[in-house]
N, C-alpha and C positions, 0 to 999 in steps of 0.2 A: 912132838911134831915129827912126822916121817919126812924123808927127803923128797917125796913125790909132790909135784905141783898139783894143786887142786884145780879142777875144772869149774869155773864159775857158771858157765852156761850149758853144761852138759855136752852132748855130742855136736861137734862142729864140722866133721868131715862128711862130705856128700856120700850118701849111701842109698842105693836104690831100694833096698829092703826097708830102710827107715822111712824114706819118702813114701813108699807104698803103704806102710802102716799109717802114716800121717793122713794120707788121702782116704784110706779106708775108714779111719775114725771120724774124719770130717764128714764123709758121706753118711755115717750112721748117726749124726746129730751132735757130735761134740764140737765145741767151738775151738778155734785154733789156740786161743788162750788156755783153755782147759788142757788141751793136748800138750802144749809146750811146758806146762807146769809138772808134767809127769817125769818120773825118773828116766834119765838117759836121753831126754829130748833136747834139741838145739834151742838157741835163743831166738827171739823175734828177728833180731838183726841177721842171724844166720839164715833163717827162712827167707827173708827178703833178698838176701844176697844170692841164695840158691835159685830163687825165682828169676832173678836177673841173669845169672850165669848159665842156668839150665832151662831153656824154654820148654822142654818136655815136662819138667816139674811144674812150671807155671801153668801149663795147659792141664796137667793132671789135677792140680788144686782147683782150677776153674771148673773142670768136669765134676769133681767131687762135690763142689758147692752146688752145681746144677742138680745133681742127684739128691742132695739134701733139700733143695728147694722143691723138687718134685715130691719128695717124701712129705714135706709140710703141706703141699697142695692136696695130696692124697688124703690128708686128715680132715680137710674142710667139710666134706659131705657127712662123714660120720659125726663130727661135732654138731653140725646143724640137725642131724636126725635124732640126736640124743637129748635135745633140750625139751623139757616137758611143760615148763611154765614160764611166766614172764621174766622171773629172775634168772632162770637158766638161759633164756633167750638172750638176755643182755650179756651174760658171761660168754655165751657162745659167739655172739657178735664180736666181742673184743678178741677172743681167741682166733676167730676166722680172719679178722682184720690184720692181726699181728702176723699170721702165717702168710697172708697174701702180700703184705708189705715186705716181709723178710724175703720171700721168693723174688720180688721185684728187685731188691737190693743186691742179693747174692748172684742172681742170674738174670741181669737186665735184658740180655738179648733174647732169652727164651720167654721170660714172664713180665718184662717191663712194659710200660705203656707204649703203644705204637704211635709214632709221630708220622703224620701224613705230610709228605714233602712236596705236594703239588701246590702250584701257584695258579690262581685264577686271575686272568687279566682280560679286561674288555678295552678295546681300542686298538690303535695301530702302533706297532713298534717298527721303526726304520733304523737301519744300521748302515753306516758308510765307513768303510775302512779308509783311513787317511795315513799314508806312509810318512809324510812330513807335514809340519804345520803349514796349512794352506792359508795364506793371508786373506784371500777373498772370502773364505768361510768365516774367518774371525771378524772381518769388516762387516759382513752381512749380519752376523750375530749382534755386534755392537749397535748397528743401525736399528735392528728389530727391537732390541732392549730399549733404545731411546724412544722409539715409536710407542711401545707398550707403556712405558713410564709416562709419556706425554698424554696418552689416552686416559690412563688411570687418574691423572691429575686434572682431567677435563680440558686439556690443551690439545691442539692439533699438532701435527708433526712439525710445522714451521715454527709455531710458538714454543714447542718443546726445545727445538734447537736454540732458539733465542734465550730461553731460560737456562739451558745448559751452558751457553756461552757466558751468561752473566755469572753463573756459579763458578765457572773456571776463572773469570776475571777477579773473583774475590768479592763480588757484591752480595 
């Protein structure tokens, strides 16, 4: 044994040349896992820490994954064009699906499903700002609820009050 400490996880000091190499390899199709298993590469924990501590690295990784997603999408048409029979078509379908799903996952803003954020509403919406609890509004609401409940039970408003009074008395 030599007196030198061994590095368990490779390089852990932030280095722009190293991060540039990582992003280049990501954009060329290597997974982060494959890259980090290479000699002299940092650990997963180091990569996660760098992304947290250095926003430029996090955005570079996201950009590299976007390029990779674009690369996968560029392969879709040639894959479809190269299938000659039914068996090839099935294999091509799986390859195309995998590339499309991968692109959605690694670059959801660019290639993910679009969500329509519109809400359709028919009817009237009224809005009244109340600065403090207004007792008259609350009393009107309670009275309306009693009337509605009385009508739904087949009772008139006078009968509803009598029924509510009986309920309150414990009958």
